SESEDO-233776 format. One record per residue (C-alpha): residue in three letters; x, y, z. Coordinates in Angstrom, 2 decimals. Example, Ala and Ser with C-alpha at 12.3 -4.5 7.8 and 13.67 -1.06 7.14 Angstrom:
BEGIN
(pt 'ALA' (12.30 -4.50 7.80))
(pt 'SER' (13.67 -1.06 7.14))
REM end
This chain:
BEGIN
(pt 'UNK' (0.00 0.00 0.00))
(pt 'UNK' (1.53 3.31 -1.08))
(pt 'UNK' (1.48 6.22 1.37))
(pt 'UNK' (-0.12 8.60 -1.09))
(pt 'UNK' (-2.98 6.18 -1.71))
(pt 'UNK' (-3.54 5.73 2.03))
(pt 'UNK' (-3.42 9.45 2.71))
(pt 'UNK' (-6.04 10.27 0.08))
(pt 'UNK' (-8.54 7.71 1.31))
(pt 'UNK' (-8.16 8.08 5.08))
(pt 'UNK' (-6.05 11.07 6.09))
(pt 'UNK' (-6.93 11.06 9.76))
(pt 'UNK' (-7.23 7.38 10.65))
(pt 'UNK' (-4.55 5.37 12.52))
(pt 'UNK' (-1.79 4.35 10.18))
(pt 'UNK' (-1.44 1.04 8.41))
(pt 'UNK' (-4.04 -0.99 10.31))
(pt 'UNK' (-3.75 -3.72 7.73))
(pt 'UNK' (-0.02 -4.03 8.33))
(pt 'UNK' (-0.41 -4.15 12.11))
(pt 'UNK' (-3.22 -6.69 12.04))
(pt 'UNK' (-0.74 -9.36 11.11))
(pt 'UNK' (1.49 -8.41 14.06))
(pt 'UNK' (-1.11 -7.98 16.81))
(pt 'UNK' (-3.27 -10.85 18.09))
(pt 'UNK' (-6.91 -9.75 18.25))
(pt 'UNK' (-8.67 -10.90 21.45))
(pt 'UNK' (-12.22 -12.16 21.61))
(pt 'UNK' (-13.57 -9.07 23.35))
(pt 'UNK' (-11.96 -5.78 24.33))
(pt 'UNK' (-12.59 -3.91 27.59))
(pt 'UNK' (-14.03 -0.42 27.43))
(pt 'UNK' (-13.41 2.54 29.71))
(pt 'UNK' (-16.47 1.93 31.89))
(pt 'UNK' (-15.53 -1.69 32.53))
(pt 'UNK' (-11.97 -0.81 33.46))
(pt 'UNK' (-13.15 2.08 35.66))
(pt 'UNK' (-15.46 -0.24 37.57))
(pt 'UNK' (-12.63 -2.73 38.04))
(pt 'UNK' (-10.50 0.09 39.45))
(pt 'UNK' (-13.25 1.18 41.85))
(pt 'UNK' (-13.55 -2.41 43.06))
(pt 'UNK' (-9.88 -3.36 43.23))
(pt 'UNK' (-7.70 -0.26 43.60))
(pt 'UNK' (-5.58 -0.58 46.74))
(pt 'UNK' (-5.31 3.16 47.45))
(pt 'UNK' (-9.07 3.62 47.25))
(pt 'UNK' (-9.66 0.56 49.43))
(pt 'UNK' (-7.28 2.02 52.00))
(pt 'UNK' (-9.16 5.33 52.02))
(pt 'UNK' (-12.47 3.52 52.43))
(pt 'UNK' (-11.09 1.54 55.35))
(pt 'UNK' (-9.77 4.75 56.88))
(pt 'UNK' (-13.22 6.32 56.54))
(pt 'UNK' (-14.79 3.34 58.31))
(pt 'UNK' (-12.18 3.67 61.04))
(pt 'UNK' (-13.03 7.35 61.54))
(pt 'UNK' (-16.71 6.44 61.81))
(pt 'UNK' (-15.86 3.82 64.43))
(pt 'UNK' (-13.81 6.42 66.30))
(pt 'UNK' (-16.94 8.54 66.78))
(pt 'UNK' (-18.67 5.60 68.49))
(pt 'UNK' (-15.61 5.12 70.69))
(pt 'UNK' (-15.70 8.62 72.15))
(pt 'UNK' (-19.49 8.77 72.25))
(pt 'UNK' (-19.43 5.77 74.55))
(pt 'UNK' (-18.12 8.06 77.30))
(pt 'UNK' (-21.50 9.82 77.44))
(pt 'UNK' (-23.45 6.56 77.83))
(pt 'UNK' (-23.93 4.44 80.97))
(pt 'UNK' (-20.87 2.55 82.19))
(pt 'UNK' (-21.36 -0.70 84.11))
(pt 'UNK' (-18.47 -2.62 85.66))
(pt 'UNK' (-18.31 -5.73 87.79))
(pt 'UNK' (-15.27 -6.95 89.70))
(pt 'UNK' (-14.62 -9.69 92.20))
(pt 'UNK' (-11.91 -11.70 93.92))
(pt 'UNK' (-11.41 -14.85 95.89))
(pt 'UNK' (-8.41 -15.16 98.22))
(pt 'UNK' (-6.90 -17.52 100.78))
(pt 'UNK' (-5.53 -15.68 103.81))
(pt 'UNK' (-3.11 -16.76 106.54))
(pt 'UNK' (-2.72 -14.62 109.61))
(pt 'UNK' (0.07 -15.01 112.17))
(pt 'UNK' (-0.30 -13.35 115.58))
(pt 'UNK' (2.49 -13.30 118.20))
(pt 'UNK' (0.96 -10.83 120.59))
(pt 'UNK' (-0.24 -11.99 124.05))
(pt 'UNK' (-2.34 -10.44 126.78))
(pt 'UNK' (-1.56 -10.53 130.51))
(pt 'UNK' (-5.28 -10.72 131.13))
(pt 'UNK' (-7.27 -12.33 128.41))
(pt 'UNK' (-10.47 -10.61 127.60))
(pt 'UNK' (-13.47 -12.26 129.17))
(pt 'UNK' (-11.50 -13.70 132.11))
(pt 'UNK' (-13.09 -13.55 135.54))
(pt 'UNK' (-11.70 -11.92 138.63))
(pt 'UNK' (-10.20 -15.14 139.71))
(pt 'UNK' (-8.60 -15.71 136.36))
(pt 'UNK' (-10.90 -18.54 135.29))
(pt 'UNK' (-9.27 -18.76 131.86))
(pt 'UNK' (-5.76 -18.75 133.25))
(pt 'UNK' (-3.09 -16.12 133.25))
(pt 'UNK' (-1.49 -17.04 129.97))
(pt 'UNK' (-2.34 -15.41 126.56))
(pt 'UNK' (-3.66 -17.27 123.53))
(pt 'UNK' (-2.10 -16.65 120.07))
(pt 'UNK' (-4.31 -15.35 117.17))
(pt 'UNK' (-3.07 -17.50 114.26))
(pt 'UNK' (-5.75 -18.06 111.66))
(pt 'UNK' (-6.23 -19.43 108.14))
(pt 'UNK' (-9.34 -18.40 106.25))
(pt 'UNK' (-10.86 -17.63 102.84))
(pt 'UNK' (-12.51 -14.43 101.61))
(pt 'UNK' (-14.61 -13.58 98.58))
(pt 'UNK' (-15.92 -10.25 97.34))
(pt 'UNK' (-18.05 -8.99 94.44))
(pt 'UNK' (-18.55 -5.35 93.41))
(pt 'UNK' (-21.05 -4.04 90.85))
(pt 'UNK' (-20.78 -0.37 89.86))
(pt 'UNK' (-22.67 1.78 87.37))
(pt 'UNK' (-22.00 5.40 86.36))
(pt 'UNK' (-23.71 7.88 84.05))
(pt 'UNK' (-22.15 11.11 82.89))
(pt 'UNK' (-24.40 14.06 83.65))
(pt 'UNK' (-22.06 16.77 82.41))
(pt 'UNK' (-18.73 16.20 80.65))
(pt 'UNK' (-17.73 19.00 78.30))
(pt 'UNK' (-14.50 17.28 77.25))
(pt 'UNK' (-16.22 14.12 76.06))
(pt 'UNK' (-18.95 16.11 74.34))
(pt 'UNK' (-16.37 18.10 72.39))
(pt 'UNK' (-14.54 14.89 71.54))
(pt 'UNK' (-17.78 13.63 69.98))
(pt 'UNK' (-18.11 16.88 68.03))
(pt 'UNK' (-14.51 16.52 66.90))
(pt 'UNK' (-15.18 12.98 65.69))
(pt 'UNK' (-18.22 14.22 63.74))
(pt 'UNK' (-16.12 16.87 62.03))
(pt 'UNK' (-13.49 14.26 61.22))
(pt 'UNK' (-16.16 12.19 59.49))
(pt 'UNK' (-17.29 15.23 57.51))
(pt 'UNK' (-13.73 15.82 56.36))
(pt 'UNK' (-13.14 12.17 55.57))
(pt 'UNK' (-16.21 12.14 53.30))
(pt 'UNK' (-14.53 14.74 51.09))
(pt 'UNK' (-11.17 12.96 51.27))
(pt 'UNK' (-12.85 9.78 50.05))
(pt 'UNK' (-14.60 11.67 47.25))
(pt 'UNK' (-11.31 13.26 46.21))
(pt 'UNK' (-9.61 9.86 46.18))
(pt 'UNK' (-12.38 8.40 44.02))
(pt 'UNK' (-12.23 11.27 41.56))
(pt 'UNK' (-8.45 11.04 41.41))
(pt 'UNK' (-8.76 7.35 40.63))
(pt 'UNK' (-11.24 8.10 37.84))
(pt 'UNK' (-8.90 10.59 36.18))
(pt 'UNK' (-5.90 8.30 36.70))
(pt 'UNK' (-7.69 5.39 35.03))
(pt 'UNK' (-8.94 7.56 32.16))
(pt 'UNK' (-5.46 9.04 31.67))
(pt 'UNK' (-3.86 5.60 31.67))
(pt 'UNK' (-6.51 4.29 29.26))
(pt 'UNK' (-6.01 7.09 26.76))
(pt 'UNK' (-2.25 7.05 27.23))
(pt 'UNK' (-2.38 3.47 25.97))
(pt 'UNK' (-4.41 4.50 22.93))
(pt 'UNK' (-2.10 7.46 22.42))
(pt 'UNK' (0.98 5.23 22.58))
(pt 'UNK' (-0.65 2.73 20.25))
(pt 'UNK' (-1.43 5.30 17.57))
(pt 'UNK' (2.05 6.78 17.85))
(pt 'UNK' (3.49 3.27 17.51))
(pt 'UNK' (1.39 2.75 14.39))
(pt 'UNK' (2.80 5.94 12.92))
(pt 'UNK' (6.37 4.96 13.82))
(pt 'UNK' (5.99 1.48 12.36))
(pt 'UNK' (4.59 2.92 9.15))
(pt 'UNK' (7.38 5.50 9.06))
(pt 'UNK' (10.01 2.81 9.52))
(pt 'UNK' (8.59 0.68 6.73))
(pt 'UNK' (8.21 3.60 4.35))
(pt 'UNK' (11.77 4.82 4.93))
(pt 'UNK' (12.97 1.23 4.70))
(pt 'UNK' (11.49 1.07 1.21))
(pt 'UNK' (13.23 4.33 0.34))
(pt 'UNK' (16.49 2.89 1.64))
(pt 'UNK' (16.06 -0.26 -0.43))
(pt 'UNK' (15.27 1.82 -3.50))
(pt 'UNK' (18.32 4.03 -2.88))
(pt 'UNK' (20.55 0.97 -2.66))
(pt 'UNK' (19.22 -0.40 -5.91))
(pt 'UNK' (19.82 2.95 -7.60))
(pt 'UNK' (23.33 3.10 -6.17))
(pt 'UNK' (24.15 -0.38 -7.44))
(pt 'UNK' (23.26 0.63 -11.00))
(pt 'UNK' (25.16 3.90 -10.68))
(pt 'UNK' (22.23 6.32 -10.63))
(pt 'UNK' (23.05 7.94 -7.26))
(pt 'UNK' (26.08 8.38 -5.02))
(pt 'UNK' (26.76 6.42 -1.83))
(pt 'UNK' (26.06 9.58 0.20))
(pt 'UNK' (22.38 9.34 -0.70))
(pt 'UNK' (22.33 5.74 0.50))
(pt 'UNK' (23.98 6.69 3.79))
(pt 'UNK' (21.54 9.55 4.29))
(pt 'UNK' (18.65 7.16 3.74))
(pt 'UNK' (20.21 4.72 6.17))
(pt 'UNK' (20.59 7.43 8.83))
(pt 'UNK' (16.93 8.35 8.45))
(pt 'UNK' (15.98 4.71 8.68))
(pt 'UNK' (18.01 4.20 11.87))
(pt 'UNK' (16.31 7.23 13.41))
(pt 'UNK' (12.88 5.89 12.47))
(pt 'UNK' (13.79 2.55 14.03))
(pt 'UNK' (14.83 4.27 17.26))
(pt 'UNK' (11.53 6.17 17.26))
(pt 'UNK' (9.64 2.91 16.83))
(pt 'UNK' (11.48 1.22 19.70))
(pt 'UNK' (10.71 4.18 21.98))
(pt 'UNK' (7.05 4.01 20.95))
(pt 'UNK' (6.92 0.30 21.80))
(pt 'UNK' (8.39 1.04 25.21))
(pt 'UNK' (5.83 3.78 25.85))
(pt 'UNK' (3.01 1.38 25.01))
(pt 'UNK' (4.30 -1.23 27.45))
(pt 'UNK' (4.75 1.34 30.21))
(pt 'UNK' (1.25 2.74 29.67))
(pt 'UNK' (-0.19 -0.75 29.88))
(pt 'UNK' (1.61 -1.45 33.17))
(pt 'UNK' (0.18 1.75 34.67))
(pt 'UNK' (-3.35 0.59 33.92))
(pt 'UNK' (-2.66 -2.80 35.48))
(pt 'UNK' (-1.31 -1.13 38.62))
(pt 'UNK' (-4.51 0.90 39.01))
(pt 'UNK' (-6.93 -1.98 38.49))
(pt 'UNK' (-4.99 -5.02 39.60))
(pt 'UNK' (-5.94 -6.74 36.34))
(pt 'UNK' (-4.36 -7.29 32.94))
(pt 'UNK' (-6.38 -6.53 29.83))
(pt 'UNK' (-5.37 -8.09 26.51))
(pt 'UNK' (-7.13 -5.33 24.55))
(pt 'UNK' (-9.27 -2.22 24.92))
(pt 'UNK' (-11.65 -0.28 22.70))
(pt 'UNK' (-10.24 2.44 20.48))
(pt 'UNK' (-11.32 6.07 20.34))
(pt 'UNK' (-13.53 6.95 17.40))
(pt 'UNK' (-12.44 9.39 14.72))
(pt 'UNK' (-15.79 11.17 14.91))
(pt 'UNK' (-15.53 12.08 18.60))
(pt 'UNK' (-16.85 15.60 19.28))
(pt 'UNK' (-14.17 18.25 19.70))
(pt 'UNK' (-15.90 21.22 21.30))
(pt 'UNK' (-15.47 23.77 24.05))
(pt 'UNK' (-16.57 22.79 27.57))
(pt 'UNK' (-20.26 23.30 28.21))
(pt 'UNK' (-21.03 25.96 29.28))
(pt 'UNK' (-18.21 27.83 27.58))
(pt 'UNK' (-17.69 30.16 30.54))
(pt 'UNK' (-14.50 29.96 32.58))
(pt 'UNK' (-16.08 31.71 35.57))
(pt 'UNK' (-18.77 29.04 35.72))
(pt 'UNK' (-16.17 26.30 36.08))
(pt 'UNK' (-14.35 28.28 38.76))
(pt 'UNK' (-17.58 28.72 40.74))
(pt 'UNK' (-18.35 25.01 40.44))
(pt 'UNK' (-14.89 24.16 41.71))
(pt 'UNK' (-15.19 26.38 44.78))
(pt 'UNK' (-18.56 24.84 45.59))
(pt 'UNK' (-17.92 21.18 44.73))
(pt 'UNK' (-14.21 20.42 44.55))
(pt 'UNK' (-13.72 17.78 47.29))
(pt 'UNK' (-10.19 18.93 48.08))
(pt 'UNK' (-11.42 22.47 48.72))
(pt 'UNK' (-14.31 21.16 50.81))
(pt 'UNK' (-11.95 18.89 52.77))
(pt 'UNK' (-9.76 21.87 53.68))
(pt 'UNK' (-12.87 23.84 54.63))
(pt 'UNK' (-13.99 20.98 56.85))
(pt 'UNK' (-10.51 21.03 58.36))
(pt 'UNK' (-11.18 24.57 59.61))
(pt 'UNK' (-14.27 23.37 61.48))
(pt 'UNK' (-12.30 20.43 62.82))
(pt 'UNK' (-9.61 22.75 64.18))
(pt 'UNK' (-12.22 25.08 65.65))
(pt 'UNK' (-13.70 22.16 67.59))
(pt 'UNK' (-10.17 21.35 68.74))
(pt 'UNK' (-9.95 24.77 70.38))
(pt 'UNK' (-13.28 24.20 72.13))
(pt 'UNK' (-12.05 20.80 73.26))
(pt 'UNK' (-9.02 22.39 74.88))
(pt 'UNK' (-11.19 24.99 76.61))
(pt 'UNK' (-13.47 22.25 77.91))
(pt 'UNK' (-10.58 21.09 80.07))
(pt 'UNK' (-11.46 23.91 82.46))
(pt 'UNK' (-15.04 22.74 82.93))
(pt 'UNK' (-16.24 20.50 85.77))
(pt 'UNK' (-17.44 16.94 85.25))
(pt 'UNK' (-20.53 15.57 86.98))
(pt 'UNK' (-21.66 11.96 87.02))
(pt 'UNK' (-24.20 9.81 88.83))
(pt 'UNK' (-23.07 6.55 90.34))
(pt 'UNK' (-24.46 3.48 92.06))
(pt 'UNK' (-22.59 0.47 93.47))
(pt 'UNK' (-23.22 -2.73 95.33))
(pt 'UNK' (-20.60 -4.74 97.27))
(pt 'UNK' (-20.78 -8.24 98.70))
(pt 'UNK' (-18.05 -9.81 100.91))
(pt 'UNK' (-17.84 -13.22 102.57))
(pt 'UNK' (-15.31 -14.70 105.02))
(pt 'UNK' (-14.88 -17.95 106.98))
(pt 'UNK' (-12.43 -16.51 109.52))
(pt 'UNK' (-12.50 -18.00 113.05))
(pt 'UNK' (-12.78 -14.55 114.52))
(pt 'UNK' (-15.28 -13.03 112.06))
(pt 'UNK' (-17.38 -15.22 109.78))
(pt 'UNK' (-20.36 -14.67 107.52))
(pt 'UNK' (-21.01 -12.16 104.73))
(pt 'UNK' (-21.49 -8.44 104.46))
(pt 'UNK' (-23.25 -6.32 101.80))
(pt 'UNK' (-23.33 -2.63 101.12))
(pt 'UNK' (-24.74 -0.32 98.44))
(pt 'UNK' (-24.33 3.31 97.50))
(pt 'UNK' (-26.09 5.80 95.21))
(pt 'UNK' (-24.98 9.35 94.61))
(pt 'UNK' (-23.55 12.08 92.42))
(pt 'UNK' (-19.90 12.99 92.13))
(pt 'UNK' (-18.27 16.09 90.66))
(pt 'UNK' (-14.76 17.09 89.78))
(pt 'UNK' (-13.44 20.57 89.01))
(pt 'UNK' (-9.84 21.04 87.87))
(pt 'UNK' (-8.30 23.97 89.69))
(pt 'UNK' (-4.76 23.98 88.37))
(pt 'UNK' (-3.20 21.58 85.85))
(pt 'UNK' (0.28 23.02 85.65))
(pt 'UNK' (-0.64 25.30 82.74))
(pt 'UNK' (-1.28 22.42 80.33))
(pt 'UNK' (-4.88 23.50 79.65))
(pt 'UNK' (-3.82 26.99 78.63))
(pt 'UNK' (-1.08 25.51 76.46))
(pt 'UNK' (-3.58 23.23 74.72))
(pt 'UNK' (-5.80 26.22 73.98))
(pt 'UNK' (-2.87 28.10 72.42))
(pt 'UNK' (-1.89 25.01 70.46))
(pt 'UNK' (-5.42 24.59 69.13))
(pt 'UNK' (-5.57 28.26 68.15))
(pt 'UNK' (-2.40 27.94 66.08))
(pt 'UNK' (-3.74 24.78 64.44))
(pt 'UNK' (-6.92 26.65 63.54))
(pt 'UNK' (-4.89 29.42 61.98))
(pt 'UNK' (-2.86 26.88 60.02))
(pt 'UNK' (-5.99 25.15 58.69))
(pt 'UNK' (-7.35 28.49 57.52))
(pt 'UNK' (-4.17 29.13 55.52))
(pt 'UNK' (-4.34 25.58 54.14))
(pt 'UNK' (-7.86 26.25 52.91))
(pt 'UNK' (-6.85 29.51 51.27))
(pt 'UNK' (-3.89 27.83 49.58))
(pt 'UNK' (-6.09 25.02 48.24))
(pt 'UNK' (-8.70 27.52 47.06))
(pt 'UNK' (-6.13 29.52 45.12))
(pt 'UNK' (-4.55 26.38 43.66))
(pt 'UNK' (-7.91 25.08 42.52))
(pt 'UNK' (-8.82 28.38 40.86))
(pt 'UNK' (-5.50 28.42 39.02))
(pt 'UNK' (-5.86 24.80 37.90))
(pt 'UNK' (-9.43 25.29 36.67))
(pt 'UNK' (-8.49 28.39 34.71))
(pt 'UNK' (-5.44 26.68 33.20))
(pt 'UNK' (-7.36 23.55 32.26))
(pt 'UNK' (-10.16 25.55 30.70))
(pt 'UNK' (-7.59 27.42 28.62))
(pt 'UNK' (-5.86 24.17 27.67))
(pt 'UNK' (-9.12 22.54 26.58))
(pt 'UNK' (-9.99 25.61 24.52))
(pt 'UNK' (-6.55 25.49 22.91))
(pt 'UNK' (-6.85 21.75 22.35))
(pt 'UNK' (-9.97 22.33 20.26))
(pt 'UNK' (-8.02 24.60 17.93))
(pt 'UNK' (-4.92 22.41 18.08))
(pt 'UNK' (-6.77 19.29 16.91))
(pt 'UNK' (-8.10 21.17 13.91))
(pt 'UNK' (-4.65 22.59 13.17))
(pt 'UNK' (-3.05 19.13 13.44))
(pt 'UNK' (-5.57 17.79 10.95))
(pt 'UNK' (-4.65 20.50 8.50))
(pt 'UNK' (-0.97 19.80 9.12))
(pt 'UNK' (-1.45 16.22 7.94))
(pt 'UNK' (-3.11 17.45 4.75))
(pt 'UNK' (-0.32 19.95 4.14))
(pt 'UNK' (2.46 17.44 4.77))
(pt 'UNK' (0.75 14.86 2.61))
(pt 'UNK' (0.64 17.34 -0.28))
(pt 'UNK' (4.25 18.30 0.39))
(pt 'UNK' (5.30 14.65 0.27))
(pt 'UNK' (3.49 14.06 -3.00))
(pt 'UNK' (5.13 17.12 -4.54))
(pt 'UNK' (8.56 16.08 -3.24))
(pt 'UNK' (8.15 12.57 -4.60))
(pt 'UNK' (7.18 13.98 -7.99))
(pt 'UNK' (10.21 16.28 -7.93))
(pt 'UNK' (12.48 13.39 -6.98))
(pt 'UNK' (11.26 11.34 -9.93))
(pt 'UNK' (12.12 14.15 -12.37))
(pt 'UNK' (15.41 14.95 -10.66))
(pt 'UNK' (14.63 18.33 -9.11))
(pt 'UNK' (14.60 16.99 -5.51))
(pt 'UNK' (16.96 14.56 -3.82))
(pt 'UNK' (16.34 11.63 -1.53))
(pt 'UNK' (16.98 13.70 1.59))
(pt 'UNK' (14.04 15.90 0.67))
(pt 'UNK' (11.83 12.83 0.28))
(pt 'UNK' (12.95 11.37 3.61))
(pt 'UNK' (12.35 14.64 5.42))
(pt 'UNK' (8.91 14.94 3.84))
(pt 'UNK' (7.99 11.41 4.94))
(pt 'UNK' (9.20 12.07 8.50))
(pt 'UNK' (7.23 15.31 8.62))
(pt 'UNK' (4.07 13.52 7.56))
(pt 'UNK' (4.38 10.75 10.13))
(pt 'UNK' (5.31 13.26 12.82))
(pt 'UNK' (2.15 15.17 11.91))
(pt 'UNK' (0.08 12.00 12.27))
(pt 'UNK' (1.64 11.29 15.69))
(pt 'UNK' (1.09 14.91 16.78))
(pt 'UNK' (-2.54 14.68 15.72))
(pt 'UNK' (-3.00 11.65 17.96))
(pt 'UNK' (-1.32 13.51 20.81))
(pt 'UNK' (-3.66 16.48 20.34))
(pt 'UNK' (-6.80 14.35 20.39))
(pt 'UNK' (-5.89 12.54 23.58))
(pt 'UNK' (-4.70 15.73 25.23))
(pt 'UNK' (-8.17 17.14 24.62))
(pt 'UNK' (-9.95 14.17 26.19))
(pt 'UNK' (-7.70 13.99 29.26))
(pt 'UNK' (-7.74 17.75 29.83))
(pt 'UNK' (-11.52 17.82 29.53))
(pt 'UNK' (-11.84 15.11 32.18))
(pt 'UNK' (-9.27 16.89 34.35))
(pt 'UNK' (-11.33 20.07 34.13))
(pt 'UNK' (-14.36 18.12 35.34))
(pt 'UNK' (-12.31 16.70 38.17))
(pt 'UNK' (-11.13 20.09 39.37))
(pt 'UNK' (-14.71 21.35 39.18))
(pt 'UNK' (-15.88 18.40 41.30))
(pt 'UNK' (-18.01 17.10 38.42))
(pt 'UNK' (-16.09 13.96 37.53))
(pt 'UNK' (-18.12 10.84 38.23))
(pt 'UNK' (-19.05 7.55 36.59))
(pt 'UNK' (-21.67 9.36 34.47))
(pt 'UNK' (-18.93 11.57 33.00))
(pt 'UNK' (-16.85 8.47 32.27))
(pt 'UNK' (-19.84 6.88 30.54))
(pt 'UNK' (-20.23 9.98 28.38))
(pt 'UNK' (-16.64 9.68 27.17))
(pt 'UNK' (-17.03 5.92 26.83))
(pt 'UNK' (-19.67 6.55 24.17))
(pt 'UNK' (-16.90 8.03 21.99))
(pt 'UNK' (-15.20 4.64 21.79))
(pt 'UNK' (-15.67 2.29 18.87))
(pt 'UNK' (-15.75 -1.46 18.56))
(pt 'UNK' (-12.22 -1.45 17.15))
(pt 'UNK' (-9.86 -3.30 19.46))
(pt 'UNK' (-6.36 -2.24 20.43))
(pt 'UNK' (-4.15 -5.12 21.49))
(pt 'UNK' (-1.08 -4.71 23.67))
(pt 'UNK' (0.98 -7.61 22.41))
(pt 'UNK' (3.95 -6.08 20.65))
(pt 'UNK' (5.16 -7.63 17.40))
(pt 'UNK' (7.63 -10.43 17.96))
(pt 'UNK' (9.80 -8.83 15.33))
(pt 'UNK' (9.20 -5.17 14.77))
(pt 'UNK' (11.97 -4.87 12.20))
(pt 'UNK' (10.84 -4.82 8.59))
(pt 'UNK' (12.58 -7.04 6.10))
(pt 'UNK' (14.27 -4.00 4.63))
(pt 'UNK' (16.22 -3.50 7.84))
(pt 'UNK' (18.43 -6.56 7.41))
(pt 'UNK' (19.20 -5.56 3.85))
(pt 'UNK' (19.88 -2.02 5.06))
(pt 'UNK' (22.44 -3.29 7.56))
(pt 'UNK' (24.49 -4.66 4.67))
(pt 'UNK' (25.05 -1.14 3.38))
(pt 'UNK' (28.26 0.35 4.68))
(pt 'UNK' (30.56 1.08 1.80))
(pt 'UNK' (30.52 0.69 -1.97))
(pt 'UNK' (30.57 -2.97 -3.03))
(pt 'UNK' (34.00 -4.44 -3.54))
(pt 'UNK' (34.83 -4.65 -7.26))
(pt 'UNK' (33.98 -8.07 -8.56))
(pt 'UNK' (31.86 -8.92 -5.54))
REM end
């Protein structure tokens, strides 16, 4: 298939699909962007970690809230006791005037068992510290909601970027393979012309240099495709033999609505990173109140019941007691730690306010930049299309001039490289537009599965396979390697 014939019939399609079909194994069914996105949402380790962290923060609220609910404790012990007594009395208690029990004392050695059981219940009536800890836990949950949303949106843009980076690398590889084959044919033709004495060896060497450069470009493109594929596998935990390609008729238009201020307003209202920093201000404010609560008294109601039993020789039987009441505690002086905590919390609040302002400014700048980039991408895609047309015409004119002797082989090689570079740049421009558009949605807080499904509709049933050719070198390469110097006379 001649380049001019291909360019006339399909100027903007991926290059040389027929050639690559023989090198790439076509799988039974390719995965689309929605399928891969869902796999990432189900299997991504970073997102799973954030979800687990969110659940842990929720559990932390229940932990501190338990301090405001009734507390019931039971304790008991059983012990064996031995008592040794060496004291004696000159007049034992209970002895009569005449000393009926004798004048000697009796030792008090004893061996006995004791058992006790205590049941105690308390209920906080007023505890400002615990109450503020509950409020702090609630604010942590609010912040974690936005952190989780930001992580999910980041995963969506990462998956989409990896997906389209694969398609980008694949189209560039197609262009580089086609370029290598086309220049290889020029090199073979130059050698044949040199052998019959039509051109000098310098033209052959120039063609060989261009061919070596095209081969290096193809090897780099193969590497980029492999790397892009590995990134997608890291995000999803799965390997995909093929994915759906992006259609040539995808819409290239300005963001809707085409108003940069609208996207900035959406970002300030919905960007989860901005909202997380804003929630951090409330969290720090509660931290200050928590420190101040350390000066407040605590009041709790209590009730307890105690049972003891003993088989001692001197005192045997059991004893029970119960108590109901209210206790209070008021810290008078804590060594200045409460005042220090208040100052610490105040500085943390100030820091969180600056963090919010920094995130707000960063988000505004990113939204404005992305909107400008998307707008430029729209014009760039159109310009890249026209560049292909112009370079195709230039190549045809150069080839015609070469055939009549007004242009040399270097001119033809440069024209071919310019055309294939234009095709690769066109692919770059298209995928830049898609990724930047999704990034703009992310910064505006509008990136979700529905947005991914909208882009997924731009895909076609054409499959892109990731198995690289076992031998990416065209047949012309081996023949080209034989060219080094003019043939030896008589060879």
